[in-house]
C-alpha positions as CSV (number, residue, x, y, z in Angstrom):
1,M,178.6,142.2,84.6
2,I,178.6,144.7,87.7
3,R,182.2,145.8,88.3
4,D,181.8,147.9,91.3
5,T,183.5,146.7,94.4
6,A,181.9,146.2,97.6
7,P,182.9,147.8,100.7
8,A,183.8,145.9,103.9
9,T,181.4,143.1,105.8
10,T,180.8,144.6,109.1
11,V,178.3,143.6,111.6
12,S,177.6,145.4,114.8
13,E,178.3,143.7,118.1
14,A,174.6,143.3,118.6
15,H,174.4,140.6,116.4
16,P,175.3,137.0,117.2
17,L,178.7,136.1,117.7
18,Y,179.5,133.4,115.4
19,E,177.6,136.3,112.4
20,Q,180.1,138.2,113.8
21,I,183.0,135.7,113.0
22,A,181.6,135.6,110.1
23,A,181.4,139.1,108.7
24,Q,185.9,138.9,110.1
25,I,186.4,136.3,107.7
26,T,184.3,137.6,105.0
27,R,186.3,140.7,105.2
28,L,189.5,139.3,105.4
29,I,188.3,137.0,102.1
30,E,186.9,140.5,100.3
31,E,190.2,142.0,101.2
32,G,192.4,139.4,99.6
33,T,193.6,138.2,102.6
34,L,192.5,135.0,102.4
35,R,192.8,133.8,98.8
36,P,190.5,131.0,96.9
37,G,192.3,128.5,97.6
38,E,193.3,128.9,101.1
39,R,192.5,126.6,104.4
40,I,190.5,128.9,107.1
41,P,192.2,128.5,110.5
42,S,190.2,125.1,112.0
43,V,187.5,124.7,114.2
44,R,189.3,124.1,117.3
45,K,192.2,126.8,116.4
46,L,189.5,129.6,116.1
47,H,188.2,128.2,119.5
48,K,190.9,128.3,121.1
49,H,191.9,132.1,119.3
50,Q,188.9,133.5,120.0
51,Q,187.8,132.3,123.1
52,V,184.6,131.1,122.0
53,S,182.5,127.9,122.3
54,V,183.1,125.2,119.6
55,T,179.7,125.3,118.4
56,T,179.5,129.1,117.4
57,V,182.3,128.5,115.0
58,T,180.6,125.9,113.7
59,Q,177.8,127.8,113.4
60,A,179.9,130.8,111.9
61,Y,181.3,128.1,108.9
62,R,178.4,126.6,107.8
63,L,176.7,131.1,107.7
64,L,179.8,131.0,105.1
65,E,179.0,128.1,103.4
66,S,175.8,128.5,102.8
67,R,177.3,132.0,101.4
68,G,179.7,130.4,99.2
69,L,182.3,131.8,100.7
70,V,184.0,128.6,101.8
71,E,183.6,125.2,101.5
72,A,184.4,121.8,103.8
73,R,186.4,119.5,102.6
74,P,186.3,116.0,104.3
75,Q,189.1,115.3,106.9
76,S,190.9,118.6,105.5
77,G,188.6,121.6,107.2
78,Y,187.4,124.6,105.4
79,Y,188.8,126.2,102.6
80,V,187.9,129.6,100.6
81,R,185.9,129.1,97.8
82,A,186.9,130.5,94.6
83,R,184.5,132.9,92.7
84,Q,185.1,134.5,89.7
85,W,182.3,137.6,91.3
86,V,182.6,140.4,93.5
87,P,179.6,140.8,95.8
88,P,178.0,144.3,94.5
89,P,177.1,146.7,97.0
90,E,174.7,147.1,99.4
91,P,171.8,149.9,98.3
92,E,171.4,153.0,101.2
93,M,169.2,153.9,103.7
94,I,166.0,156.1,101.9
95,A,164.6,158.9,104.4
96,P,161.2,159.0,103.3
97,A,159.4,162.7,104.1
98,P,158.5,162.8,108.0
99,R,154.5,163.0,108.0
100,A,151.6,160.3,107.8
101,S,149.8,159.9,104.1
102,K,147.1,158.3,103.5
103,V,147.7,154.6,101.1
104,Q,146.8,154.2,97.5
105,V,148.6,151.2,96.5
106,S,145.7,148.5,96.6
107,D,145.2,148.6,92.4
108,L,148.9,148.4,91.1
109,V,149.2,145.7,94.1
110,M,146.6,143.3,93.0
111,E,147.7,143.9,89.4
112,V,151.0,142.5,90.3
113,I,149.4,139.8,92.2
114,K,146.7,138.6,89.5
115,A,150.0,138.4,87.1
116,T,151.9,136.0,89.4
117,R,149.0,133.6,88.8
118,D,149.8,133.1,85.3
119,P,150.8,129.4,84.8
120,G,153.6,129.8,82.3
121,L,155.3,132.8,84.2
122,V,159.0,132.5,86.0
123,R,157.6,133.8,89.1
124,F,160.4,136.3,90.9
125,G,157.5,138.8,91.8
126,A,155.3,137.2,94.3
127,T,156.9,135.8,98.2
128,M,155.1,132.1,96.9
129,P,157.7,129.6,98.3
130,S,157.9,126.4,95.5
131,P,155.3,123.5,96.7
132,E,157.9,120.9,96.7
133,L,160.3,122.6,99.6
134,F,157.7,121.5,101.4
135,P,156.7,118.5,103.6
136,T,153.5,117.7,102.1
137,A,153.2,113.8,101.9
138,E,153.8,113.9,105.3
139,L,150.9,116.7,106.7
140,T,148.7,114.8,103.9
141,R,149.2,111.7,106.2
142,V,148.7,113.5,109.6
143,M,145.4,115.0,108.3
144,G,144.6,112.0,107.8
145,A,145.6,110.3,110.5
146,V,143.6,112.6,113.0
147,G,140.8,112.8,111.2
148,R,140.7,109.1,111.2
149,R,141.3,109.4,115.2
150,F,139.3,112.5,116.5
151,P,136.9,112.9,113.5
152,V,134.1,114.8,115.6
153,Q,136.1,117.1,116.6
154,A,137.8,117.5,113.1
155,N,134.7,118.5,111.6
156,S,133.3,121.0,114.6
157,Y,134.1,124.8,115.1
158,D,137.2,125.1,117.0
159,P,136.4,129.0,118.1
160,A,138.9,131.5,119.2
161,P,141.5,131.7,120.8
162,G,141.3,128.4,118.8
163,H,142.4,124.8,119.1
164,A,144.3,123.8,122.6
165,N,147.0,121.7,121.4
166,L,148.0,124.0,118.3
167,R,148.6,126.7,120.7
168,A,150.5,124.7,123.5
169,Q,152.4,123.7,120.5
170,V,153.1,128.0,119.6
171,A,153.7,128.3,123.3
172,R,156.9,126.0,123.4
173,R,158.4,126.9,120.5
174,A,158.2,130.7,121.3
175,L,160.8,129.6,123.9
176,E,163.1,129.4,120.9
177,S,162.6,133.0,119.9
178,G,163.0,134.3,123.7
179,C,159.6,134.3,124.8
180,M,157.7,133.6,127.5
181,L,154.3,132.4,126.5
182,S,151.9,130.0,128.4
183,P,148.4,128.8,125.5
184,D,146.2,131.3,126.8
185,D,148.2,134.0,125.3
186,V,147.5,133.0,122.2
187,V,144.9,133.2,119.3
188,V,144.8,131.4,116.3
189,T,144.3,133.3,113.4
190,C,143.6,132.0,109.1
191,G,147.4,132.9,108.6
192,T,149.4,135.7,109.2
193,T,147.7,138.4,107.1
194,E,144.6,138.2,109.4
195,A,146.4,138.5,112.6
196,L,147.8,141.6,111.2
197,H,144.4,142.9,110.3
198,L,143.2,141.6,113.7
199,C,145.8,143.8,115.9
200,L,145.2,146.7,114.0
201,R,142.0,147.0,114.8
202,A,142.4,146.2,118.1
203,V,144.8,149.1,119.0
204,A,144.1,152.2,116.0
205,R,141.2,153.5,114.4
206,P,140.0,155.2,110.8
207,G,142.9,157.9,110.5
208,D,144.8,157.0,112.7
209,A,148.9,157.1,111.8
210,I,150.7,153.9,111.7
211,A,154.6,153.6,112.1
212,I,156.4,151.4,109.1
213,E,159.4,150.5,107.8
214,S,160.4,152.1,104.7
215,P,160.4,150.7,102.3
216,T,158.0,147.7,103.6
217,F,155.7,144.8,102.3
218,F,153.2,146.0,100.3
219,G,150.3,143.6,102.3
220,I,150.9,146.0,105.1
221,L,150.4,149.0,103.3
222,Q,147.3,147.4,101.8
223,I,146.0,146.5,105.5
224,I,146.2,149.8,106.3
225,E,144.8,151.3,103.7
226,S,141.4,148.9,103.9
227,L,141.1,150.0,107.6
228,G,141.2,154.2,106.8
229,M,144.6,154.4,108.5
230,R,147.2,156.3,107.7
231,A,151.1,155.5,107.1
232,C,154.4,157.5,108.4
233,E,157.3,155.9,106.5
234,I,160.5,155.2,109.3
235,P,163.7,155.1,107.5
236,T,165.3,151.8,107.5
237,Y,168.8,150.4,107.6
238,P,169.2,147.2,105.1
239,R,171.3,145.5,107.3
240,E,169.6,146.4,111.3
241,G,166.3,147.9,110.4
242,I,164.4,151.3,111.3
243,C,166.0,153.9,112.0
244,L,165.1,154.4,116.1
245,D,166.0,158.2,116.0
246,A,164.2,158.9,113.3
247,L,161.1,156.4,114.8
248,A,161.7,158.2,118.2
249,A,161.8,162.1,116.1
250,R,158.3,161.2,114.5
251,L,156.5,159.5,117.3
252,G,154.9,163.0,118.7
253,P,154.7,165.2,115.6
254,C,153.3,162.6,113.6
255,R,150.6,161.1,116.5
256,I,151.4,157.5,115.7
257,K,149.3,155.5,117.1
258,A,151.1,151.8,116.8
259,C,153.9,150.9,115.3
260,L,153.7,147.4,112.4
261,F,157.2,146.2,111.9
262,T,158.8,143.2,110.8
263,L,162.1,142.9,113.0
264,N,163.2,139.3,112.0
265,Y,164.3,139.1,107.8
266,S,162.0,141.6,106.7
267,N,160.4,142.4,103.3
268,P,161.4,143.6,101.0
269,L,164.8,144.6,102.8
270,G,165.8,141.6,104.7
271,S,167.1,143.6,107.6
272,C,167.4,141.9,111.0
273,M,167.2,144.3,114.1
274,P,170.0,143.6,116.4
275,D,168.9,142.4,120.0
276,D,170.1,145.4,121.5
277,K,167.9,147.7,119.3
278,K,164.7,145.4,119.6
279,K,165.0,145.8,123.2
280,R,165.4,149.6,123.1
281,L,162.7,149.8,120.4
282,V,160.6,148.5,122.9
283,E,161.7,150.2,125.7
284,L,161.0,153.6,123.6
285,L,157.5,152.7,122.6
286,T,156.4,150.8,126.6
287,E,157.4,154.4,127.7
288,R,154.6,156.3,125.5
289,Q,152.2,153.7,125.5
290,I,152.5,152.9,122.0
291,P,151.4,149.2,120.8
292,L,154.2,147.6,118.8
293,I,152.8,145.0,116.2
294,E,155.6,142.8,115.4
295,D,155.0,140.8,112.7
296,D,157.5,137.5,112.8
297,I,156.8,135.3,109.6
298,Y,160.0,135.1,108.5
299,G,162.2,134.3,111.4
300,N,162.0,131.2,111.1
301,L,164.3,131.1,107.8
302,T,167.6,132.5,109.4
303,F,170.6,131.4,107.7
304,G,172.2,130.5,110.4
305,E,171.7,127.5,113.7
306,A,169.7,129.5,116.2
307,R,166.7,132.0,114.7
308,P,167.1,135.9,116.3
309,K,164.7,136.5,119.2
310,V,161.7,138.9,119.0
311,A,161.0,141.9,120.5
312,K,158.2,140.3,122.0
313,A,161.1,138.5,124.5
314,F,161.7,142.6,126.2
315,D,158.2,143.2,126.5
316,R,157.3,143.0,130.4
317,E,154.4,144.9,130.1
318,G,152.1,143.7,127.0
319,W,152.8,146.3,124.8
320,V,154.1,144.2,122.0
321,L,151.2,142.1,119.6
322,L,153.3,138.9,118.2
323,C,152.4,137.7,114.9
324,D,153.3,134.8,112.8
325,S,151.8,131.5,111.0
326,F,153.3,128.6,109.1
327,T,152.5,129.8,105.6
328,K,156.2,130.6,105.0
329,T,157.8,127.7,106.7
330,L,155.3,124.5,106.3
331,A,151.8,124.8,104.9
332,P,150.8,127.9,102.6
333,G,147.8,126.4,101.9
334,Y,146.4,125.7,105.6
335,R,146.3,129.2,106.5
336,V,147.3,128.9,109.8
337,G,148.7,131.7,111.9
338,W,148.4,132.8,115.2
339,T,149.1,136.2,117.2
340,A,150.1,136.5,120.9
341,P,148.3,140.2,121.4
342,G,149.5,140.9,124.9
343,R,147.2,143.1,126.8
344,F,144.6,143.5,123.7
345,R,144.3,139.8,123.9
346,A,140.6,140.2,124.6
347,Q,139.7,142.1,121.9
348,V,141.7,140.7,119.2
349,E,139.8,137.6,120.2
350,Y,136.8,139.1,119.9
351,L,137.7,140.5,116.9
352,K,138.4,137.3,115.5
353,Y,135.2,135.7,116.6
354,V,133.4,138.7,115.0
355,C,135.5,138.2,111.9
356,T,135.7,134.4,111.1
357,S,134.6,133.3,113.8
358,A,137.0,130.3,113.7
359,T,140.1,129.2,111.6
360,A,139.7,125.8,110.1
361,T,140.1,122.9,112.2
362,P,141.9,119.8,110.8
363,P,144.8,122.2,109.7
364,Q,145.0,123.0,113.4
365,M,145.5,119.9,114.4
366,A,147.6,118.3,112.0
367,I,150.1,121.3,112.1
368,A,149.5,120.9,116.0
369,S,150.8,117.1,115.6
370,F,153.4,117.5,113.4
371,L,154.9,120.0,115.9
372,A,154.7,117.5,118.4
373,T,156.9,114.6,116.4
374,G,159.6,116.8,116.2
375,G,159.3,116.3,112.3
376,Y,159.3,120.2,111.8
377,D,162.9,121.0,113.3
378,H,164.1,119.0,110.6
379,H,162.4,120.2,107.8
380,L,162.9,123.9,109.7
381,R,167.2,122.7,108.8
382,K,166.7,121.9,105.1
383,L,164.3,124.7,104.4
384,R,166.8,127.0,106.2
385,R,170.2,125.5,103.6
386,F,167.4,125.7,100.6
387,Y,167.1,129.3,100.9
388,A,171.0,130.4,101.7
389,G,171.8,128.4,98.8
390,Q,169.2,130.4,97.0
391,V,169.9,133.4,97.8
392,Q,173.9,132.9,97.0
393,R,173.0,131.7,93.6
394,M,170.4,134.7,92.7
395,T,173.4,137.2,94.1
396,E,175.6,135.5,91.7
397,A,173.4,135.9,88.8
398,V,172.1,139.1,89.4
399,T,175.9,139.8,89.8
400,R,177.0,138.3,86.5
401,Y,173.9,139.9,84.2
402,F,172.6,142.9,85.7
403,P,174.3,146.4,84.5
404,S,177.2,148.5,86.3
405,G,175.6,150.2,89.3
406,T,173.1,147.6,90.7
407,T,173.3,147.4,94.1
408,V,172.3,143.9,95.9
409,T,171.3,143.6,99.9
410,R,173.4,140.5,101.8
411,P,170.0,139.0,103.9
412,T,171.1,136.6,106.7
413,G,167.5,134.8,106.4
414,G,164.8,134.8,104.6
415,Q,163.7,134.6,100.8
416,V,164.2,137.9,99.2
417,L,166.7,140.2,97.3
418,W,165.6,144.1,97.6
419,I,167.6,145.0,94.3
420,G,168.8,148.9,93.5
421,L,168.9,150.0,89.8
422,P,171.0,152.9,88.4
423,E,168.4,155.5,88.6
424,A,167.4,155.9,85.0
425,V,165.2,153.1,85.2
426,D,161.7,153.2,85.9
427,S,160.7,149.6,87.5
428,L,157.0,150.0,86.4
429,Q,157.9,149.8,82.8
430,L,160.1,147.1,83.5
431,Y,157.9,145.6,85.2
432,R,155.9,145.6,82.5
433,R,158.3,144.9,80.0
434,A,159.6,141.7,81.9
435,L,155.8,140.7,82.3
436,A,155.4,140.5,78.0
437,E,158.5,138.4,78.3
438,K,157.3,136.2,80.9
439,I,158.9,137.1,83.9
440,S,157.3,138.3,86.8
441,I,159.0,140.7,89.1
442,A,158.0,143.2,92.0
443,P,158.4,146.7,91.0
444,G,159.9,148.8,94.1
445,P,156.8,151.6,94.1
446,V,154.2,148.7,95.8
447,F,156.2,149.1,98.7
448,S,155.5,152.3,99.9
449,A,152.9,154.6,100.4
450,K,154.5,157.3,98.9
451,K,155.5,155.0,95.7
452,K,159.2,155.4,96.3
453,F,161.9,153.4,95.4
454,K,161.2,153.7,91.4
455,N,164.3,152.2,90.4
456,Y,164.3,149.0,93.2
457,I,162.8,145.8,92.3
458,R,162.4,143.1,94.8
459,L,163.1,139.4,93.3
460,N,161.9,136.1,94.9
461,C,164.1,133.2,95.7
462,G,162.1,130.7,96.7
463,N,162.0,128.4,93.9
464,P,165.1,125.5,93.2
465,W,167.3,126.7,91.1
466,S,167.4,125.5,87.3
467,P,168.4,126.6,84.3
468,R,165.1,128.2,83.6
469,L,165.6,130.7,86.5
470,D,169.0,131.7,84.6
471,E,167.7,132.1,81.6
472,A,165.2,134.3,82.9
473,L,167.6,136.4,84.9
474,A,169.8,136.8,82.1
475,K,167.1,138.4,80.0
476,L,165.4,140.4,82.4
477,G,169.3,142.1,83.0
478,K,169.3,142.8,79.1
479,I,165.9,143.9,79.1
480,I,166.9,146.5,81.5
481,V,170.0,147.3,80.1
482,N,168.0,148.0,76.6
483,E,166.1,150.6,79.0
484,L,169.1,151.8,80.0
485,N,170.0,152.5,76.2
486,G,166.6,153.7,75.2
C-alpha cells in the first residue's frame, strides 16, 4: 500500500473560481483541519463569506463530491467523507532534451493497440469508452428517422466542408468553449485523427519540427511519424500543461513550424491549461506566426459543471486550428469529427476532399438531429459524473494495491490516469507480463518520441467499475511488486 503523504493541493488563480474553492477545501481536508464526518460550511454561508455566487459554491461542492472528498446528506448539507486512504503524490514534470527528433513509435504502438482487441482482456490500455456509456438506442432511432425522412440526402455524398446542419450545431455549441464560429468556419472530418492529420499537412511539410507535449498521446506521434515530420517535446506540468518558458526557448533553435497541443485534459497527463496561459500561448505563437493545432477531444469531459475555454477563444488572426469530435462523448463508431482551421480553412477543405472526399452522411445527419433536440447536454452531465467517479475509484484502487513510491495524477476531467512507478520498474516488461495475465496497460515509452517514461503507465478509466476491474488492479499491483523484488 502507498504510504507517501500527498502534498497540499494548490490551484492557480487562473483556474475557474469553483476549482479554487474546491482546492482550498481539499487542502483543509488533507491537512486534517476538516475531519471525516464534519460538516463543511453551507452553500449559502460560503457564498456570503467568499462573496461568490451560489452557483459557484455549488459547482465547487459537486466537484469535491465527485472526487469522493465530501458527501451530500439530504436536508443537512455536505460532510467530509470518511476514507481509509491518502492520495498519492503527483508525478513531477520531466524535461526532455531541447531538440527536435525523428519519431519511430508505430511498431510499438500497433503492438499495444493490437493487444487490446482481445475480448478477454481487462482493458486499461486503450482509451476506448465502454459502449454502455452512450445513448446508442436513441442514436439508432434518430439515424433511422432521418433516413426515412430524407432518404435521398442520407444516401448521397455530402462533400467537404460537410453537412450544413451539423456544422451549424457545432458552431452553436462552440460558444460554450468561448468561440465565435460560423458554420462556414467548420470542416467535418472522419474523427479527430483525420482532423489533426489534415491540419498538420496544411501547415507543415516533411522534415519540419512540430512542438508537442511531453508526454503526449501516441496517436499524435504516429501522425507526425507518418508525415515524415520531427517532434520537439516540450516539458509539461501534470496540472497546468506545457511550460510556456520552455516552449518560447525552443521556438527559434528548434525551428518550430507548428505546435500540436491538447490543452484541456490532455492524454495521458490530464492537465488543463488555465485561461491566462492559453491567452499567452496564443499571443506568443501569433506574434511569430506559428500555427497552433489544438486537439480538444476531451474538453467536454470536465468533472465540473462548466467546460473550460479553448485556446481558439483567444485567437484573433486565425493561427489556431481547433480540432474536436464526438468519438469520446457520444458515438465512437460514427467517426464524426470537425475542425475550425482559421486562415488555413481552404487548404484543409481541399485536403479533406482529395483524401476522403466526404464523411459518411447518415452519421452526420443523426448527430446533427440529436444535438438539436437538447439530449446531448443531459447525456454529457451523466458522462461527466461517471468519469469523475471512475477516476476516483481507480485512484483509490491504485493507492491500495500499488507499492510505495507510486505517483498518480489528479485530473479534473478526461478519462485517464498517468501513473509513475518506482524507477526500477520497466513498464514495457510490465506491459508484457500484465498481458500474459489478460490485463492490458499502456506503457510509458509509447507517449514519447524519444521513448522516455520507462517507469510510467497510463490507465484508462472508461469502463464501469466492477469486481473484475478491482481484481485486475490488485493483480497488476502484485506483478509490479514482484518485478521490484526481482
